[in-house]
KOLTORZA-564066 format. One record per atom (N, C-alpha, C): atom name; residue number from 1; x, y, z. Coordinates in steps of 0.2 Angstrom, whole numbers. Each point is the difference from the previous one (the first is absolute). Example, Ala and Ser with C-alpha at 12.3 -4.5 7.8 and 13.67 -1.06 7.14 Angstrom:
KOLTORZA-564066
<lose name="N" resi="1" X="66" Y="-28" Z="39"/>
<lose name="CA" resi="1" X="-4" Y="6" Z="0"/>
<lose name="C" resi="1" X="4" Y="6" Z="0"/>
<lose name="N" resi="2" X="-2" Y="5" Z="-4"/>
<lose name="CA" resi="2" X="4" Y="6" Z="1"/>
<lose name="C" resi="2" X="-4" Y="5" Z="3"/>
END
This chain:
KOLTORZA-564066
<lose name="N" resi="1" X="340" Y="189" Z="-197"/>
<lose name="CA" resi="1" X="-4" Y="1" Z="5"/>
<lose name="C" resi="1" X="-4" Y="-7" Z="1"/>
<lose name="N" resi="2" X="-1" Y="-3" Z="-6"/>
<lose name="CA" resi="2" X="-5" Y="-5" Z="0"/>
<lose name="C" resi="2" X="3" Y="-6" Z="4"/>
<lose name="N" resi="3" X="6" Y="-1" Z="1"/>
<lose name="CA" resi="3" X="1" Y="-6" Z="4"/>
<lose name="C" resi="3" X="2" Y="1" Z="7"/>
<lose name="N" resi="4" X="-2" Y="6" Z="3"/>
<lose name="CA" resi="4" X="0" Y="0" Z="7"/>
<lose name="C" resi="4" X="-4" Y="-5" Z="4"/>
<lose name="N" resi="5" X="-6" Y="-1" Z="-4"/>
<lose name="CA" resi="5" X="-4" Y="-5" Z="5"/>
<lose name="C" resi="5" X="4" Y="-6" Z="0"/>
<lose name="N" resi="6" X="3" Y="-3" Z="-5"/>
<lose name="CA" resi="6" X="5" Y="-5" Z="0"/>
<lose name="C" resi="6" X="5" Y="0" Z="5"/>
<lose name="N" resi="7" X="2" Y="6" Z="0"/>
<lose name="CA" resi="7" X="6" Y="0" Z="6"/>
<lose name="C" resi="7" X="-3" Y="0" Z="7"/>
<lose name="N" resi="8" X="-4" Y="3" Z="1"/>
<lose name="CA" resi="8" X="-6" Y="0" Z="7"/>
<lose name="C" resi="8" X="0" Y="-7" Z="1"/>
<lose name="N" resi="9" X="-4" Y="-4" Z="-4"/>
<lose name="CA" resi="9" X="1" Y="-7" Z="1"/>
<lose name="C" resi="9" X="5" Y="-5" Z="1"/>
<lose name="N" resi="10" X="4" Y="2" Z="-3"/>
<lose name="CA" resi="10" X="8" Y="-4" Z="1"/>
<lose name="C" resi="10" X="1" Y="2" Z="7"/>
<lose name="N" resi="11" X="0" Y="7" Z="2"/>
<lose name="CA" resi="11" X="3" Y="3" Z="6"/>
<lose name="C" resi="11" X="-4" Y="-5" Z="6"/>
<lose name="N" resi="12" X="-7" Y="0" Z="-3"/>
<lose name="CA" resi="12" X="-4" Y="-2" Z="7"/>
<lose name="C" resi="12" X="1" Y="-8" Z="0"/>
<lose name="N" resi="13" X="1" Y="-4" Z="-5"/>
<lose name="CA" resi="13" X="3" Y="-7" Z="0"/>
<lose name="C" resi="13" X="7" Y="0" Z="3"/>
<lose name="N" resi="14" X="3" Y="2" Z="-2"/>
<lose name="CA" resi="14" X="7" Y="2" Z="4"/>
<lose name="C" resi="14" X="0" Y="0" Z="7"/>
<lose name="N" resi="15" X="-4" Y="4" Z="3"/>
<lose name="CA" resi="15" X="-1" Y="2" Z="6"/>
<lose name="C" resi="15" X="-3" Y="-6" Z="5"/>
<lose name="N" resi="16" X="-5" Y="-4" Z="-5"/>
<lose name="CA" resi="16" X="-3" Y="-6" Z="5"/>
<lose name="C" resi="16" X="5" Y="-5" Z="-2"/>
<lose name="N" resi="17" X="4" Y="-1" Z="-5"/>
<lose name="CA" resi="17" X="4" Y="-5" Z="1"/>
<lose name="C" resi="17" X="7" Y="0" Z="6"/>
<lose name="N" resi="18" X="2" Y="8" Z="1"/>
<lose name="CA" resi="18" X="5" Y="1" Z="4"/>
<lose name="C" resi="18" X="-3" Y="-2" Z="7"/>
<lose name="N" resi="19" X="-8" Y="1" Z="1"/>
<lose name="CA" resi="19" X="-2" Y="0" Z="7"/>
<lose name="C" resi="19" X="0" Y="-8" Z="1"/>
<lose name="N" resi="20" X="-2" Y="-4" Z="-6"/>
<lose name="CA" resi="20" X="-1" Y="-7" Z="2"/>
<lose name="C" resi="20" X="8" Y="-3" Z="2"/>
<lose name="N" resi="21" X="5" Y="3" Z="-4"/>
<lose name="CA" resi="21" X="6" Y="-2" Z="2"/>
<lose name="C" resi="21" X="3" Y="3" Z="5"/>
<lose name="N" resi="22" X="-4" Y="4" Z="5"/>
<lose name="CA" resi="22" X="2" Y="2" Z="6"/>
<lose name="C" resi="22" X="6" Y="6" Z="-1"/>
<lose name="N" resi="23" X="0" Y="3" Z="-6"/>
<lose name="CA" resi="23" X="4" Y="6" Z="-1"/>
<lose name="C" resi="23" X="-4" Y="7" Z="1"/>
<lose name="N" resi="24" X="0" Y="3" Z="6"/>
<lose name="CA" resi="24" X="-3" Y="4" Z="2"/>
<lose name="C" resi="24" X="2" Y="7" Z="-3"/>
<lose name="N" resi="25" X="8" Y="2" Z="-2"/>
<lose name="CA" resi="25" X="2" Y="4" Z="-4"/>
<lose name="C" resi="25" X="-3" Y="0" Z="-6"/>
<lose name="N" resi="26" X="1" Y="-6" Z="-5"/>
<lose name="CA" resi="26" X="-2" Y="1" Z="-6"/>
<lose name="C" resi="26" X="-7" Y="0" Z="-1"/>
<lose name="N" resi="27" X="-4" Y="-1" Z="4"/>
<lose name="CA" resi="27" X="-8" Y="1" Z="0"/>
<lose name="C" resi="27" X="-2" Y="8" Z="1"/>
<lose name="N" resi="28" X="4" Y="3" Z="5"/>
<lose name="CA" resi="28" X="-1" Y="7" Z="0"/>
<lose name="C" resi="28" X="2" Y="2" Z="-5"/>
<lose name="N" resi="29" X="5" Y="0" Z="-3"/>
<lose name="CA" resi="29" X="3" Y="2" Z="-5"/>
<lose name="C" resi="29" X="-5" Y="1" Z="-7"/>
<lose name="N" resi="30" X="-3" Y="-7" Z="-2"/>
<lose name="CA" resi="30" X="-4" Y="-1" Z="-4"/>
<lose name="C" resi="30" X="-7" Y="4" Z="0"/>
<lose name="N" resi="31" X="-2" Y="0" Z="8"/>
<lose name="CA" resi="31" X="-6" Y="4" Z="1"/>
<lose name="C" resi="31" X="1" Y="7" Z="-1"/>
<lose name="N" resi="32" X="5" Y="3" Z="1"/>
<lose name="CA" resi="32" X="1" Y="6" Z="-1"/>
<lose name="C" resi="32" X="1" Y="3" Z="-6"/>
<lose name="N" resi="33" X="3" Y="-6" Z="-4"/>
<lose name="CA" resi="33" X="1" Y="2" Z="-8"/>
<lose name="C" resi="33" X="-8" Y="0" Z="-4"/>
<lose name="N" resi="34" X="-3" Y="-4" Z="2"/>
<lose name="CA" resi="34" X="-8" Y="-1" Z="-2"/>
<lose name="C" resi="34" X="-3" Y="6" Z="2"/>
<lose name="N" resi="35" X="1" Y="2" Z="6"/>
<lose name="CA" resi="35" X="-4" Y="7" Z="3"/>
<lose name="C" resi="35" X="2" Y="6" Z="-5"/>
<lose name="N" resi="36" X="7" Y="0" Z="-1"/>
<lose name="CA" resi="36" X="2" Y="6" Z="-3"/>
<lose name="C" resi="36" X="-3" Y="1" Z="-7"/>
<lose name="N" resi="37" X="1" Y="-8" Z="-3"/>
<lose name="CA" resi="37" X="-3" Y="0" Z="-7"/>
<lose name="C" resi="37" X="-7" Y="1" Z="-1"/>
<lose name="N" resi="38" X="-3" Y="-1" Z="5"/>
<lose name="CA" resi="38" X="-8" Y="1" Z="1"/>
<lose name="C" resi="38" X="-3" Y="7" Z="1"/>
<lose name="N" resi="39" X="5" Y="4" Z="4"/>
<lose name="CA" resi="39" X="-1" Y="7" Z="0"/>
<lose name="C" resi="39" X="2" Y="4" Z="-7"/>
<lose name="N" resi="40" X="5" Y="-3" Z="-3"/>
<lose name="CA" resi="40" X="2" Y="3" Z="-7"/>
<lose name="C" resi="40" X="-6" Y="-1" Z="-5"/>
<lose name="N" resi="41" X="-5" Y="-5" Z="0"/>
<lose name="CA" resi="41" X="-5" Y="0" Z="-4"/>
<lose name="C" resi="41" X="-5" Y="7" Z="1"/>
<lose name="N" resi="42" X="-4" Y="0" Z="-5"/>
<lose name="CA" resi="42" X="-6" Y="6" Z="2"/>
<lose name="C" resi="42" X="-5" Y="-2" Z="5"/>
<lose name="N" resi="43" X="-2" Y="-7" Z="0"/>
<lose name="CA" resi="43" X="-5" Y="-2" Z="6"/>
<lose name="C" resi="43" X="4" Y="1" Z="7"/>
<lose name="N" resi="44" X="6" Y="-1" Z="0"/>
<lose name="CA" resi="44" X="4" Y="1" Z="8"/>
<lose name="C" resi="44" X="1" Y="7" Z="1"/>
<lose name="N" resi="45" X="1" Y="5" Z="-4"/>
<lose name="CA" resi="45" X="0" Y="7" Z="2"/>
<lose name="C" resi="45" X="-3" Y="2" Z="5"/>
<lose name="N" resi="46" X="-5" Y="-2" Z="2"/>
<lose name="CA" resi="46" X="-5" Y="2" Z="4"/>
<lose name="C" resi="46" X="1" Y="-3" Z="6"/>
<lose name="N" resi="47" X="5" Y="-5" Z="1"/>
<lose name="CA" resi="47" X="0" Y="-3" Z="7"/>
<lose name="C" resi="47" X="5" Y="4" Z="6"/>
<lose name="N" resi="48" X="5" Y="4" Z="-3"/>
<lose name="CA" resi="48" X="3" Y="4" Z="5"/>
<lose name="C" resi="48" X="-5" Y="5" Z="3"/>
<lose name="N" resi="49" X="-4" Y="4" Z="-3"/>
<lose name="CA" resi="49" X="-6" Y="4" Z="3"/>
<lose name="C" resi="49" X="-4" Y="-4" Z="3"/>
<lose name="N" resi="50" X="-3" Y="-5" Z="-1"/>
<lose name="CA" resi="50" X="-5" Y="-4" Z="3"/>
<lose name="C" resi="50" X="3" Y="-3" Z="7"/>
<lose name="N" resi="51" X="7" Y="-2" Z="1"/>
<lose name="CA" resi="51" X="3" Y="-2" Z="6"/>
<lose name="C" resi="51" X="2" Y="7" Z="4"/>
<lose name="N" resi="52" X="0" Y="6" Z="-3"/>
<lose name="CA" resi="52" X="1" Y="6" Z="4"/>
<lose name="C" resi="52" X="-6" Y="3" Z="4"/>
<lose name="N" resi="53" X="-6" Y="-2" Z="-5"/>
<lose name="CA" resi="53" X="-7" Y="1" Z="3"/>
<lose name="C" resi="53" X="-2" Y="-3" Z="6"/>
<lose name="N" resi="54" X="4" Y="-7" Z="-1"/>
<lose name="CA" resi="54" X="-4" Y="-4" Z="6"/>
<lose name="C" resi="54" X="5" Y="0" Z="6"/>
<lose name="N" resi="55" X="6" Y="1" Z="-1"/>
<lose name="CA" resi="55" X="4" Y="2" Z="6"/>
<lose name="C" resi="55" X="-3" Y="7" Z="3"/>
<lose name="N" resi="56" X="0" Y="5" Z="-4"/>
<lose name="CA" resi="56" X="-4" Y="6" Z="3"/>
<lose name="C" resi="56" X="-7" Y="-2" Z="5"/>
<lose name="N" resi="57" X="-3" Y="-4" Z="-4"/>
<lose name="CA" resi="57" X="-7" Y="-1" Z="4"/>
<lose name="C" resi="57" X="2" Y="-4" Z="6"/>
<lose name="N" resi="58" X="4" Y="-4" Z="-1"/>
<lose name="CA" resi="58" X="2" Y="-5" Z="8"/>
<lose name="C" resi="58" X="3" Y="5" Z="4"/>
<lose name="N" resi="59" X="5" Y="5" Z="-2"/>
<lose name="CA" resi="59" X="3" Y="5" Z="5"/>
<lose name="C" resi="59" X="-6" Y="4" Z="3"/>
<lose name="N" resi="60" X="-4" Y="3" Z="-5"/>
<lose name="CA" resi="60" X="-5" Y="5" Z="3"/>
<lose name="C" resi="60" X="-4" Y="-5" Z="6"/>
<lose name="N" resi="61" X="-2" Y="-6" Z="-2"/>
<lose name="CA" resi="61" X="-3" Y="-3" Z="5"/>
<lose name="C" resi="61" X="2" Y="-2" Z="7"/>
<lose name="N" resi="62" X="6" Y="-2" Z="-1"/>
<lose name="CA" resi="62" X="5" Y="-2" Z="6"/>
<lose name="C" resi="62" X="3" Y="5" Z="4"/>
<lose name="N" resi="63" X="1" Y="7" Z="-4"/>
<lose name="CA" resi="63" X="4" Y="5" Z="5"/>
<lose name="C" resi="63" X="-4" Y="2" Z="6"/>
<lose name="N" resi="64" X="-7" Y="0" Z="0"/>
<lose name="CA" resi="64" X="-4" Y="3" Z="6"/>
<lose name="C" resi="64" X="2" Y="-5" Z="6"/>
<lose name="N" resi="65" X="-2" Y="-7" Z="-2"/>
<lose name="CA" resi="65" X="1" Y="-6" Z="4"/>
<lose name="C" resi="65" X="6" Y="0" Z="3"/>
<lose name="N" resi="66" X="6" Y="1" Z="-2"/>
<lose name="CA" resi="66" X="6" Y="0" Z="2"/>
<lose name="C" resi="66" X="2" Y="5" Z="3"/>
<lose name="N" resi="67" X="-3" Y="6" Z="-2"/>
<lose name="CA" resi="67" X="3" Y="7" Z="4"/>
<lose name="C" resi="67" X="-4" Y="2" Z="6"/>
<lose name="N" resi="68" X="-6" Y="-4" Z="1"/>
<lose name="CA" resi="68" X="-5" Y="2" Z="5"/>
<lose name="C" resi="68" X="-3" Y="7" Z="-2"/>
<lose name="N" resi="69" X="-1" Y="1" Z="-7"/>
<lose name="CA" resi="69" X="-4" Y="6" Z="-2"/>
<lose name="C" resi="69" X="-6" Y="0" Z="1"/>
<lose name="N" resi="70" X="-5" Y="4" Z="-3"/>
<lose name="CA" resi="70" X="-8" Y="1" Z="1"/>
<lose name="C" resi="70" X="-2" Y="-6" Z="0"/>
<lose name="N" resi="71" X="-6" Y="-1" Z="3"/>
<lose name="CA" resi="71" X="-4" Y="-6" Z="0"/>
<lose name="C" resi="71" X="-6" Y="2" Z="-3"/>
<lose name="N" resi="72" X="-4" Y="-4" Z="-1"/>
<lose name="CA" resi="72" X="-8" Y="2" Z="-4"/>
<lose name="C" resi="72" X="-4" Y="3" Z="7"/>
<lose name="N" resi="73" X="-6" Y="4" Z="-2"/>
<lose name="CA" resi="73" X="-3" Y="2" Z="6"/>
<lose name="C" resi="73" X="-3" Y="-6" Z="3"/>
<lose name="N" resi="74" X="-1" Y="1" Z="7"/>
<lose name="CA" resi="74" X="-3" Y="-5" Z="3"/>
<lose name="C" resi="74" X="5" Y="-7" Z="2"/>
<lose name="N" resi="75" X="4" Y="0" Z="-3"/>
<lose name="CA" resi="75" X="6" Y="-6" Z="3"/>
<lose name="C" resi="75" X="2" Y="2" Z="6"/>
<lose name="N" resi="76" X="2" Y="-5" Z="4"/>
<lose name="CA" resi="76" X="3" Y="1" Z="7"/>
<lose name="C" resi="76" X="-4" Y="4" Z="6"/>
<lose name="N" resi="77" X="-7" Y="1" Z="-2"/>
<lose name="CA" resi="77" X="-3" Y="3" Z="5"/>
<lose name="C" resi="77" X="-4" Y="-4" Z="4"/>
END
């Protein structure tokens, strides 16, 4: 598992090279590979939970505005 950092670096460099060569498919593939390798590391294991928490916070803030739900006291008077 010690070489995962090198693999992530190579995947990022591959994505950069593909984007400079205007190969969108290759850049996306290398980026997804780097993301999967990062999540496999102990540092990146908290990333899915952090993204889920962020999405829930955005959903909680946006839902009342989109559905016309309850407003704060004094608003609209």
